N, CA, C and O atoms as a Tinker XYZ file with bonds, in Angstrom:
   460  protein
     1  N    -82.982000  -32.755000   39.554000    73     2
     2  CA   -83.225000  -31.758000   38.265000    64     1     3
     3  C    -81.519000  -31.223000   38.232000    63     2     4     5
     4  O    -80.979000  -30.516000   39.083000    81     3
     5  N    -80.724000  -31.946000   36.655000    73     3     6
     6  CA   -79.612000  -31.112000   36.659000    64     5     7
     7  C    -79.490000  -29.732000   36.453000    63     6     8     9
     8  O    -80.406000  -29.107000   35.920000    81     7
     9  N    -78.347000  -29.134000   36.858000    73     7    10
    10  CA   -78.237000  -27.962000   37.065000    64     9    11
    11  C    -77.622000  -27.470000   35.204000    63    10    12    13
    12  O    -77.961000  -26.459000   34.589000    81    11
    13  N    -76.630000  -28.627000   34.696000    73    11    14
    14  CA   -76.395000  -28.123000   33.447000    64    13    15
    15  C    -76.483000  -29.672000   32.730000    63    14    16    17
    16  O    -76.218000  -30.757000   33.248000    81    15
    17  N    -76.955000  -29.374000   31.345000    73    15    18
    18  CA   -76.703000  -30.601000   30.504000    64    17    19
    19  C    -75.913000  -30.938000   30.068000    63    18    20    21
    20  O    -75.072000  -30.065000   29.855000    81    19
    21  N    -75.575000  -32.254000   29.640000    73    19    22
    22  CA   -73.991000  -32.783000   29.097000    64    21    23
    23  C    -74.260000  -33.694000   28.084000    63    22    24    25
    24  O    -75.359000  -34.225000   27.923000    81    23
    25  N    -73.295000  -33.880000   27.411000    73    23    26
    26  CA   -73.296000  -34.420000   26.155000    64    25    27
    27  C    -71.995000  -35.531000   26.484000    63    26    28    29
    28  O    -70.867000  -35.037000   26.491000    81    27
    29  N    -72.112000  -36.800000   26.714000    73    27    30
    30  CA   -71.166000  -37.671000   26.561000    64    29    31
    31  C    -70.291000  -37.730000   25.859000    63    30    32    33
    32  O    -70.587000  -37.144000   24.817000    81    31
    33  N    -68.928000  -38.286000   25.819000    73    31    34
    34  CA   -67.805000  -38.518000   25.323000    64    33    35
    35  C    -67.988000  -38.992000   23.557000    63    34    36    37
    36  O    -68.582000  -40.057000   23.387000    81    35
    37  N    -67.660000  -38.485000   22.691000    73    35    38
    38  CA   -68.080000  -38.765000   21.488000    64    37    39
    39  C    -69.242000  -39.312000   20.678000    63    38    40    41
    40  O    -69.359000  -40.048000   19.698000    81    39
    41  N    -70.214000  -38.516000   21.655000    73    39    42
    42  CA   -71.935000  -38.799000   21.406000    64    41    43
    43  C    -72.298000  -38.616000   19.757000    63    42    44    45
    44  O    -72.934000  -39.364000   19.014000    81    43
    45  N    -71.630000  -37.304000   19.486000    73    43    46
    46  CA   -71.586000  -36.865000   17.868000    64    45    47
    47  C    -70.527000  -36.285000   17.179000    63    46    48    49
    48  O    -69.805000  -35.410000   17.658000    81    47
    49  N    -70.379000  -36.946000   15.612000    73    47    50
    50  CA   -69.212000  -36.177000   14.967000    64    49    51
    51  C    -67.824000  -37.483000   14.880000    63    50    52    53
    52  O    -66.662000  -37.216000   14.577000    81    51
    53  N    -68.244000  -38.585000   15.160000    73    51    54
    54  CA   -67.181000  -39.500000   15.058000    64    53    55
    55  C    -67.781000  -40.789000   14.454000    63    54    56    57
    56  O    -68.966000  -41.108000   14.358000    81    55
    57  N    -66.552000  -41.519000   14.032000    73    55    58
    58  CA   -66.882000  -42.886000   13.404000    64    57    59
    59  C    -66.077000  -43.782000   13.912000    63    58    60    61
    60  O    -64.968000  -43.474000   14.349000    81    59
    61  N    -66.515000  -44.926000   13.914000    73    59    62
    62  CA   -65.619000  -46.195000   14.293000    64    61    63
    63  C    -64.389000  -46.683000   13.196000    63    62    64    65
    64  O    -64.722000  -47.588000   12.431000    81    63
    65  N    -63.314000  -46.272000   13.093000    73    63    66
    66  CA   -62.313000  -46.973000   12.425000    64    65    67
    67  C    -61.846000  -48.140000   12.717000    63    66    68    69
    68  O    -60.753000  -48.274000   13.266000    81    67
    69  N    -62.783000  -49.352000   12.315000    73    67    70
    70  CA   -62.689000  -50.925000   12.232000    64    69    71
    71  C    -61.257000  -51.083000   12.413000    63    70    72    73
    72  O    -60.940000  -51.601000   13.484000    81    71
    73  N    -60.347000  -50.773000   11.649000    73    71    74
    74  CA   -58.972000  -51.212000   11.598000    64    73    75
    75  C    -58.127000  -50.706000   12.743000    63    74    76    77
    76  O    -57.187000  -51.365000   13.187000    81    75
    77  N    -58.470000  -49.557000   13.200000    73    75    78
    78  CA   -57.522000  -48.784000   14.242000    64    77    79
    79  C    -58.281000  -49.096000   15.682000    63    78    80    81
    80  O    -57.740000  -48.902000   16.771000    81    79
    81  N    -59.735000  -49.654000   15.493000    73    79    82
    82  CA   -60.626000  -49.983000   16.642000    64    81    83
    83  C    -60.547000  -48.617000   17.450000    63    82    84    85
    84  O    -60.166000  -48.639000   18.621000    81    83
    85  N    -60.877000  -47.530000   16.881000    73    83    86
    86  CA   -60.825000  -46.275000   17.667000    64    85    87
    87  C    -61.927000  -45.410000   16.883000    63    86    88    89
    88  O    -62.259000  -45.625000   15.717000    81    87
    89  N    -62.382000  -44.516000   17.610000    73    87    90
    90  CA   -63.360000  -43.455000   17.019000    64    89    91
    91  C    -62.661000  -42.462000   16.223000    63    90    92    93
    92  O    -61.486000  -42.234000   16.508000    81    91
    93  N    -63.220000  -41.833000   15.257000    73    91    94
    94  CA   -61.867000  -40.768000   14.755000    64    93    95
    95  C    -63.244000  -39.559000   14.385000    63    94    96    97
    96  O    -64.454000  -39.775000   14.313000    81    95
    97  N    -62.581000  -38.460000   14.232000    73    95    98
    98  CA   -63.705000  -37.359000   14.101000    64    97    99
    99  C    -63.957000  -37.438000   12.669000    63    98   100   101
   100  O    -63.063000  -37.767000   11.889000    81    99
   101  N    -65.301000  -37.112000   12.238000    73    99   102
   102  CA   -65.559000  -36.430000   10.856000    64   101   103
   103  C    -65.135000  -35.354000   10.564000    63   102   104   105
   104  O    -65.259000  -34.427000   11.364000    81   103
   105  N    -64.534000  -35.178000    9.377000    73   103   106
   106  CA   -63.896000  -33.983000    9.078000    64   105   107
   107  C    -64.998000  -32.994000    8.869000    63   106   108   109
   108  O    -66.101000  -33.208000    8.368000    81   107
   109  N    -64.594000  -32.062000    9.260000    73   107   110
   110  CA   -65.939000  -30.772000    8.579000    64   109   111
   111  C    -67.203000  -31.165000    9.355000    63   110   112   113
   112  O    -68.296000  -30.911000    8.849000    81   111
   113  N    -67.124000  -31.789000   10.596000    73   111   114
   114  CA   -68.141000  -31.899000   11.261000    64   113   115
   115  C    -68.670000  -30.380000   11.987000    63   114   116   117
   116  O    -67.782000  -29.585000   12.294000    81   115
   117  N    -69.844000  -30.076000   12.199000    73   115   118
   118  CA   -70.111000  -28.717000   12.821000    64   117   119
   119  C    -71.337000  -29.138000   13.622000    63   118   120   121
   120  O    -72.050000  -30.097000   13.326000    81   119
   121  N    -71.525000  -28.269000   14.744000    73   119   122
   122  CA   -72.389000  -28.183000   15.598000    64   121   123
   123  C    -73.260000  -26.834000   15.827000    63   122   124   125
   124  O    -72.707000  -25.897000   16.402000    81   123
   125  N    -74.268000  -26.738000   15.504000    73   123   126
   126  CA   -75.377000  -25.661000   15.836000    64   125   127
   127  C    -76.185000  -25.580000   16.970000    63   126   128   129
   128  O    -77.051000  -26.449000   17.070000    81   127
   129  N    -76.084000  -24.555000   18.037000    73   127   130
   130  CA   -76.715000  -24.383000   19.013000    64   129   131
   131  C    -76.679000  -23.356000   19.906000    63   130   132   133
   132  O    -75.733000  -22.611000   19.651000    81   131
   133  N    -77.259000  -23.040000   20.760000    73   131   134
   134  CA   -77.363000  -21.641000   21.651000    64   133   135
   135  C    -75.777000  -21.672000   22.210000    63   134   136   137
   136  O    -75.031000  -22.633000   22.400000    81   135
   137  N    -75.552000  -20.132000   22.406000    73   135   138
   138  CA   -74.197000  -19.827000   23.188000    64   137   139
   139  C    -74.087000  -20.239000   24.478000    63   138   140   141
   140  O    -75.100000  -19.917000   25.100000    81   139
   141  N    -73.211000  -20.870000   25.212000    73   139   142
   142  CA   -73.367000  -21.019000   26.732000    64   141   143
   143  C    -74.135000  -22.160000   27.057000    63   142   144   145
   144  O    -74.745000  -22.262000   28.121000    81   143
   145  N    -74.120000  -23.324000   25.861000    73   143   146
   146  CA   -74.772000  -24.519000   26.152000    64   145   147
   147  C    -73.810000  -25.656000   26.520000    63   146   148   149
   148  O    -72.585000  -25.553000   26.587000    81   147
   149  N    -74.614000  -26.860000   26.771000    73   147   150
   150  CA   -73.470000  -28.060000   26.352000    64   149   151
   151  C    -72.858000  -28.201000   24.850000    63   150   152   153
   152  O    -71.707000  -28.555000   24.599000    81   151
   153  N    -73.818000  -27.868000   23.945000    73   151   154
   154  CA   -73.419000  -28.157000   22.508000    64   153   155
   155  C    -72.384000  -27.045000   22.361000    63   154   156   157
   156  O    -71.427000  -27.488000   21.725000    81   155
   157  N    -72.234000  -25.924000   22.666000    73   155   158
   158  CA   -71.162000  -25.397000   22.416000    64   157   159
   159  C    -69.746000  -26.014000   23.143000    63   158   160   161
   160  O    -68.722000  -26.176000   22.479000    81   159
   161  N    -69.807000  -26.255000   24.237000    73   159   162
   162  CA   -68.949000  -26.713000   25.117000    64   161   163
   163  C    -68.416000  -28.169000   24.395000    63   162   164   165
   164  O    -67.204000  -28.370000   24.320000    81   163
   165  N    -69.316000  -29.095000   23.909000    73   163   166
   166  CA   -69.027000  -29.859000   23.254000    64   165   167
   167  C    -68.125000  -29.897000   22.013000    63   166   168   169
   168  O    -67.167000  -30.628000   21.761000    81   167
   169  N    -68.742000  -28.825000   21.249000    73   167   170
   170  CA   -67.928000  -28.423000   20.193000    64   169   171
   171  C    -66.674000  -28.048000   20.354000    63   170   172   173
   172  O    -65.731000  -28.337000   19.618000    81   171
   173  N    -66.655000  -27.341000   21.408000    73   171   174
   174  CA   -65.103000  -26.602000   21.900000    64   173   175
   175  C    -64.336000  -27.901000   22.164000    63   174   176   177
   176  O    -63.422000  -28.227000   21.406000    81   175
   177  N    -64.697000  -28.690000   23.271000    73   175   178
   178  CA   -63.812000  -29.840000   23.659000    64   177   179
   179  C    -63.236000  -30.845000   22.534000    63   178   180   181
   180  O    -62.209000  -31.521000   22.595000    81   179
   181  N    -64.359000  -30.740000   21.292000    73   179   182
   182  CA   -63.801000  -31.896000   20.408000    64   181   183
   183  C    -63.219000  -31.203000   19.069000    63   182   184   185
   184  O    -63.179000  -31.778000   17.981000    81   183
   185  N    -62.804000  -29.970000   19.293000    73   183   186
   186  CA   -62.417000  -29.485000   17.792000    64   185   187
   187  C    -63.388000  -29.128000   16.961000    63   186   188   189
   188  O    -63.119000  -28.528000   15.920000    81   187
   189  N    -64.836000  -29.494000   17.357000    73   187   190
   190  CA   -65.715000  -29.296000   16.096000    64   189   191
   191  C    -65.955000  -27.700000   15.901000    63   190   192   193
   192  O    -65.621000  -27.001000   16.857000    81   191
   193  N    -66.576000  -26.966000   14.604000    73   191   194
   194  CA   -66.952000  -25.940000   14.859000    64   193   195
   195  C    -68.471000  -25.310000   15.157000    63   194   196   197
   196  O    -69.538000  -25.666000   14.658000    81   195
   197  N    -68.315000  -24.658000   15.763000    73   195   198
   198  CA   -69.730000  -24.153000   16.625000    64   197   199
   199  C    -70.529000  -23.251000   15.890000    63   198   200   201
   200  O    -70.136000  -22.094000   15.743000    81   199
   201  N    -71.486000  -23.590000   15.462000    73   199   202
   202  CA   -72.407000  -22.258000   14.532000    64   201   203
   203  C    -73.515000  -21.715000   15.787000    63   202   204   205
   204  O    -74.311000  -22.448000   16.375000    81   203
   205  N    -73.377000  -20.629000   15.952000    73   203   206
   206  CA   -74.635000  -20.150000   17.064000    64   205   207
   207  C    -75.746000  -20.037000   16.733000    63   206   208   209
   208  O    -75.797000  -19.342000   15.718000    81   207
   209  N    -76.906000  -20.433000   17.130000    73   207   210
   210  CA   -78.340000  -20.293000   16.626000    64   209   211
   211  C    -78.718000  -18.482000   17.307000    63   210   212   213
   212  O    -78.474000  -18.037000   18.429000    81   211
   213  N    -79.376000  -17.794000   16.111000    73   211   214
   214  CA   -79.746000  -16.797000   16.889000    64   213   215
   215  C    -80.837000  -16.709000   18.105000    63   214   216   217
   216  O    -81.965000  -17.075000   17.775000    81   215
   217  N    -80.723000  -16.398000   19.087000    73   215   218
   218  CA   -81.841000  -16.291000   20.064000    64   217   219
   219  C    -82.638000  -15.039000   19.817000    63   218   220   221
   220  O    -82.181000  -13.947000   19.481000    81   219
   221  N    -83.817000  -15.337000   20.019000    73   219   222
   222  CA   -84.936000  -14.337000   19.939000    64   221   223
   223  C    -85.413000  -13.812000   21.374000    63   222   224   225
   224  O    -85.995000  -14.429000   22.266000    81   223
   225  N    -85.023000  -12.594000   21.322000    73   223   226
   226  CA   -85.467000  -11.369000   22.535000    64   225   227
   227  C    -86.733000  -11.077000   22.280000    63   226   228   229
   228  O    -86.916000  -10.483000   21.217000    81   227
   229  N    -87.880000  -11.365000   23.078000    73   227   230
   230  CA   -89.348000  -11.188000   22.834000    64   229   231
   231  C    -89.206000   -9.573000   22.878000    63   230   232   233
   232  O    -88.584000   -9.087000   23.822000    81   231
   233  N    -89.627000   -8.935000   22.129000    73   231   234
   234  CA   -89.765000   -7.243000   21.887000    64   233   235
   235  C    -88.640000   -6.621000   21.427000    63   234   236   237
   236  O    -88.692000   -5.397000   21.304000    81   235
   237  N    -87.376000   -7.347000   21.076000    73   235   238
   238  CA   -86.447000   -6.578000   20.478000    64   237   239
   239  C    -86.584000   -6.654000   18.798000    63   238   240   241
   240  O    -86.174000   -7.420000   17.925000    81   239
   241  N    -87.236000   -5.659000   18.833000    73   239   242
   242  CA   -87.818000   -5.650000   17.209000    64   241   243
   243  C    -86.365000   -4.973000   16.148000    63   242   244   245
   244  O    -86.099000   -5.318000   14.996000    81   243
   245  N    -85.725000   -4.082000   16.892000    73   243   246
   246  CA   -84.424000   -3.759000   16.112000    64   245   247
   247  C    -83.214000   -4.792000   16.150000    63   246   248   249
   248  O    -82.263000   -4.604000   15.391000    81   247
   249  N    -83.226000   -5.672000   16.853000    73   247   250
   250  CA   -82.159000   -7.067000   16.780000    64   249   251
   251  C    -80.988000   -6.310000   17.661000    63   250   252   253
   252  O    -79.876000   -6.799000   17.461000    81   251
   253  N    -81.011000   -5.398000   18.440000    73   251   254
   254  CA   -79.562000   -4.797000   19.034000    64   253   255
   255  C    -79.297000   -6.117000   20.257000    63   254   256   257
   256  O    -78.214000   -6.205000   20.835000    81   255
   257  N    -80.286000   -6.953000   20.491000    73   255   258
   258  CA   -79.796000   -7.562000   21.596000    64   257   259
   259  C    -80.601000   -7.281000   23.175000    63   258   260   261
   260  O    -80.468000   -7.976000   24.182000    81   259
   261  N    -81.288000   -6.283000   23.045000    73   259   262
   262  CA   -81.787000   -5.580000   24.260000    64   261   263
   263  C    -83.192000   -5.477000   23.982000    63   262   264   265
   264  O    -83.413000   -5.672000   22.787000    81   263
   265  N    -84.364000   -5.207000   24.758000    73   263   266
   266  CA   -85.540000   -4.511000   24.557000    64   265   267
   267  C    -85.579000   -3.167000   25.398000    63   266   268   269
   268  O    -85.659000   -3.188000   26.627000    81   267
   269  N    -85.520000   -2.080000   24.710000    73   267   270
   270  CA   -85.896000   -0.982000   25.012000    64   269   271
   271  C    -87.138000    0.029000   24.506000    63   270   272   273
   272  O    -88.173000   -0.496000   24.095000    81   271
   273  N    -87.022000    1.399000   24.544000    73   271   274
   274  CA   -88.202000    2.146000   24.076000    64   273   275
   275  C    -87.717000    2.534000   22.476000    63   274   276   277
   276  O    -88.338000    3.377000   21.827000    81   275
   277  N    -86.473000    1.777000   21.902000    73   275   278
   278  CA   -86.065000    2.110000   20.561000    64   277   279
   279  C    -87.163000    0.883000   19.803000    63   278   280   281
   280  O    -87.796000    0.975000   18.751000    81   279
   281  N    -87.106000    0.014000   20.560000    73   279   282
   282  CA   -87.877000   -0.813000   20.169000    64   281   283
   283  C    -89.760000   -0.904000   19.670000    63   282   284   285
   284  O    -90.453000   -1.398000   18.782000    81   283
   285  N    -89.882000   -0.234000   20.668000    73   283   286
   286  CA   -91.443000    0.163000   20.959000    64   285   287
   287  C    -91.252000    1.209000   19.739000    63   286   288   289
   288  O    -91.856000    0.958000   18.697000    81   287
   289  N    -90.601000    2.141000   19.797000    73   287   290
   290  CA   -90.780000    3.183000   18.357000    64   289   291
   291  C    -90.566000    2.468000   17.049000    63   290   292   293
   292  O    -91.112000    2.926000   16.045000    81   291
   293  N    -89.874000    1.465000   16.976000    73   291   294
   294  CA   -89.891000    0.415000   15.576000    64   293   295
   295  C    -91.127000    0.000000   15.685000    63   294   296   297
   296  O    -91.836000    0.308000   14.727000    81   295
   297  N    -91.555000   -0.506000   16.399000    73   295   298
   298  CA   -92.903000   -1.431000   16.256000    64   297   299
   299  C    -93.769000   -0.228000   15.900000    63   298   300   301
   300  O    -94.466000   -0.344000   14.891000    81   299
   301  N    -93.815000    0.744000   16.487000    73   299   302
   302  CA   -94.806000    1.501000   16.179000    64   301   303
   303  C    -95.200000    2.142000   14.765000    63   302   304   305
   304  O    -96.326000    2.255000   14.278000    81   303
   305  N    -93.971000    2.527000   14.244000    73   303   306
   306  CA   -93.473000    2.842000   12.782000    64   305   307
   307  C    -94.030000    1.480000   11.969000    63   306   308   309
   308  O    -94.580000    1.654000   10.881000    81   307
   309  N    -93.926000    0.534000   12.347000    73   307   310
   310  CA   -94.040000   -0.543000   11.472000    64   309   311
   311  C    -95.640000   -0.711000   11.194000    63   310   312   313
   312  O    -96.271000   -0.804000   10.141000    81   311
   313  N    -96.019000   -0.713000   12.483000    73   311   314
   314  CA   -97.426000   -0.622000   12.371000    64   313   315
   315  C    -98.269000    0.261000   11.808000    63   314   316   317
   316  O    -99.412000    0.033000   11.413000    81   315
   317  N    -97.603000    1.400000   11.777000    73   315   318
   318  CA   -98.467000    2.423000   11.002000    64   317   319
   319  C    -98.081000    2.756000    9.606000    63   318   320   321
   320  O    -98.282000    3.794000    8.975000    81   319
   321  N    -97.397000    1.492000    9.204000    73   319   322
   322  CA   -97.267000    1.352000    7.803000    64   321   323
   323  C    -95.824000    2.237000    7.146000    63   322   324   325
   324  O    -95.670000    2.560000    5.968000    81   323
   325  N    -94.902000    2.489000    8.256000    73   323   326
   326  CA   -93.726000    3.074000    7.677000    64   325   327
   327  C    -92.982000    2.108000    7.023000    63   326   328   329
   328  O    -93.286000    0.921000    7.135000    81   327
   329  N    -92.001000    2.490000    6.322000    73   327   330
   330  CA   -90.966000    1.647000    5.734000    64   329   331
   331  C    -89.785000    1.218000    6.252000    63   330   332   333
   332  O    -88.699000    1.690000    5.916000    81   331
   333  N    -89.977000    0.081000    7.299000    73   331   334
   334  CA   -88.890000   -0.126000    8.393000    64   333   335
   335  C    -89.119000   -1.551000    8.404000    63   334   336   337
   336  O    -90.121000   -2.180000    8.064000    81   335
   337  N    -87.691000   -2.060000    8.984000    73   335   338
   338  CA   -87.357000   -3.606000    8.998000    64   337   339
   339  C    -87.415000   -3.593000   10.331000    63   338   340   341
   340  O    -87.010000   -2.695000   11.069000    81   339
   341  N    -88.007000   -4.769000   10.681000    73   339   342
   342  CA   -87.964000   -5.031000   11.970000    64   341   343
   343  C    -87.834000   -6.757000   12.145000    63   342   344   345
   344  O    -87.922000   -7.474000   11.148000    81   343
   345  N    -87.639000   -7.266000   13.367000    73   343   346
   346  CA   -87.387000   -8.758000   13.609000    64   345   347
   347  C    -88.735000   -8.942000   13.989000    63   346   348   349
   348  O    -89.272000   -8.463000   14.988000    81   347
   349  N    -89.390000   -9.869000   12.892000    73   347   350
   350  CA   -90.970000  -10.104000   13.001000    64   349   351
   351  C    -91.228000  -11.128000   14.213000    63   350   352   353
   352  O    -92.161000  -11.194000   15.013000    81   351
   353  N    -90.099000  -11.881000   14.065000    73   351   354
   354  CA   -90.251000  -13.127000   15.233000    64   353   355
   355  C    -90.159000  -12.254000   16.811000    63   354   356   357
   356  O    -90.919000  -12.408000   17.767000    81   355
   357  N    -89.343000  -11.609000   16.738000    73   355   358
   358  CA   -89.225000  -11.053000   18.327000    64   357   359
   359  C    -90.470000   -9.975000   18.473000    63   358   360   361
   360  O    -90.805000   -9.567000   19.585000    81   359
   361  N    -90.971000   -9.649000   17.547000    73   359   362
   362  CA   -91.992000   -8.652000   17.551000    64   361   363
   363  C    -93.431000   -9.107000   17.641000    63   362   364   365
   364  O    -94.346000   -8.301000   17.816000    81   363
   365  N    -93.661000  -10.704000   17.491000    73   363   366
   366  CA   -94.607000  -11.079000   18.104000    64   365   367
   367  C    -94.609000  -11.739000   19.129000    63   366   368   369
   368  O    -94.524000  -12.966000   19.178000    81   367
   369  N    -94.754000  -10.636000   20.486000    73   367   370
   370  CA   -94.915000  -10.969000   21.687000    64   369   371
   371  C    -96.008000  -12.041000   21.996000    63   370   372   373
   372  O    -95.595000  -12.727000   22.931000    81   371
   373  N    -97.067000  -12.396000   21.639000    73   371   374
   374  CA   -98.315000  -13.188000   22.041000    64   373   375
   375  C    -98.198000  -14.547000   21.298000    63   374   376   377
   376  O    -98.842000  -15.524000   21.680000    81   375
   377  N    -97.290000  -14.593000   20.135000    73   375   378
   378  CA   -96.827000  -15.890000   19.553000    64   377   379
   379  C    -97.801000  -16.594000   18.690000    63   378   380   381
   380  O    -97.716000  -17.770000   18.338000    81   379
   381  N    -98.895000  -15.609000   18.333000    73   379   382
   382  CA   -99.920000  -16.048000   17.436000    64   381   383
   383  C    -99.303000  -15.787000   15.929000    63   382   384   385
   384  O   -100.253000  -15.745000   15.148000    81   383
   385  N    -98.353000  -15.642000   15.408000    73   383   386
   386  CA   -97.863000  -15.766000   14.101000    64   385   387
   387  C    -98.215000  -14.367000   13.447000    63   386   388   389
   388  O    -98.094000  -14.301000   12.223000    81   387
   389  N    -98.635000  -13.252000   14.126000    73   387   390
   390  CA   -98.808000  -12.035000   13.277000    64   389   391
   391  C    -98.060000  -10.853000   14.245000    63   390   392   393
   392  O    -97.752000  -11.136000   15.403000    81   391
   393  N    -97.816000   -9.613000   13.724000    73   391   394
   394  CA   -97.441000   -8.711000   14.529000    64   393   395
   395  C    -98.837000   -7.429000   14.239000    63   394   396   397
   396  O    -99.332000   -6.936000   13.226000    81   395
   397  N    -99.056000   -7.287000   15.602000    73   395   398
   398  CA  -100.541000   -6.601000   15.236000    64   397   399
   399  C   -100.400000   -5.451000   16.709000    63   398   400   401
   400  O    -99.370000   -5.265000   17.357000    81   399
   401  N   -101.603000   -4.879000   16.927000    73   399   402
   402  CA  -101.459000   -3.897000   18.082000    64   401   403
   403  C   -101.660000   -4.608000   19.461000    63   402   404   405
   404  O   -101.836000   -3.996000   20.515000    81   403
   405  N   -101.615000   -5.903000   19.343000    73   403   406
   406  CA  -101.672000   -6.677000   20.609000    64   405   407
   407  C   -100.167000   -7.027000   21.193000    63   406   408   409
   408  O    -99.826000   -7.418000   22.309000    81   407
   409  N    -99.602000   -6.811000   20.316000    73   407   410
   410  CA   -98.564000   -7.333000   20.157000    64   409   411
   411  C    -97.455000   -5.727000   20.853000    63   410   412   413
   412  O    -96.532000   -5.741000   21.668000    81   411
   413  N    -97.965000   -4.759000   20.235000    73   411   414
   414  CA   -97.653000   -3.296000   20.623000    64   413   415
   415  C    -97.934000   -3.025000   22.306000    63   414   416   417
   416  O    -97.223000   -2.436000   23.121000    81   415
   417  N    -99.096000   -3.616000   22.460000    73   415   418
   418  CA   -99.389000   -3.192000   23.813000    64   417   419
   419  C    -98.956000   -4.246000   24.617000    63   418   420   421
   420  O    -98.956000   -4.055000   25.833000    81   419
   421  N    -98.567000   -5.382000   24.153000    73   419   422
   422  CA   -97.693000   -6.474000   25.184000    64   421   423
   423  C    -96.405000   -5.698000   25.559000    63   422   424   425
   424  O    -96.108000   -5.469000   26.731000    81   423
   425  N    -95.646000   -5.300000   24.485000    73   423   426
   426  CA   -94.272000   -4.692000   24.587000    64   425   427
   427  C    -94.396000   -3.589000   25.834000    63   426   428   429
   428  O    -93.815000   -3.634000   26.919000    81   427
   429  N    -95.360000   -2.556000   25.329000    73   427   430
   430  CA   -95.694000   -1.642000   26.380000    64   429   431
   431  C    -95.562000   -2.072000   28.143000    63   430   432   433
   432  O    -95.084000   -1.443000   29.086000    81   431
   433  N    -96.192000   -3.364000   28.061000    73   431   434
   434  CA   -96.412000   -3.999000   29.106000    64   433   435
   435  C    -95.194000   -4.137000   29.714000    63   434   436   437
   436  O    -95.070000   -3.815000   30.896000    81   435
   437  N    -94.048000   -4.676000   28.918000    73   435   438
   438  CA   -93.042000   -5.433000   29.333000    64   437   439
   439  C    -92.091000   -4.472000   29.742000    63   438   440   441
   440  O    -91.273000   -4.673000   30.640000    81   439
   441  N    -92.203000   -3.304000   29.013000    73   439   442
   442  CA   -91.068000   -2.356000   29.012000    64   441   443
   443  C    -91.356000   -1.485000   30.357000    63   442   444   445
   444  O    -90.438000   -0.875000   30.906000    81   443
   445  N    -92.722000   -1.465000   30.865000    73   443   446
   446  CA   -93.071000   -0.789000   32.006000    64   445   447
   447  C    -93.373000   -1.953000   33.312000    63   446   448   449
   448  O    -94.040000   -1.796000   34.335000    81   447
   449  N    -92.836000   -2.794000   32.975000    73   447   450
   450  CA   -92.895000   -3.889000   34.187000    64   449   451
   451  C    -94.179000   -4.253000   34.436000    63   450   452   453
   452  O    -94.272000   -4.718000   35.573000    81   451
   453  N    -95.458000   -4.231000   33.700000    73   451   454
   454  CA   -96.768000   -4.708000   34.103000    64   453   455
   455  C    -96.617000   -6.074000   33.932000    63   454   456   457
   456  O    -95.677000   -6.588000   33.325000    81   455
   457  N    -97.687000   -6.771000   34.550000    73   455   458
   458  CA   -97.992000   -8.186000   34.307000    64   457   459
   459  C    -98.824000   -8.350000   33.084000    63   458   460
   460  O    -99.177000   -9.473000   32.724000    81   459
């Protein structure tokens, strides 16, 4: 099993200039992907713009990049009907497409290190 994925030279973002018999980079070509991946490295190596995708951190309801008691509190407010904005994808810890008390309980288990 490879430790790190790689993208071959000129796999994306090039076209063959038949007159020059050479690969030419496409103007304005961008690559979207997650940070610190082969996609980001390929974009950097080839001079293409890299657009990072948002990574969903399970339980990070306030979107600050970590899961803490602040997230637990925000989720509690949301479920109690308060007018708060949360990251619904991150709040759906059980992946059923809804944010419910089951997710609240799952976040509690996660924060306490319970299985």
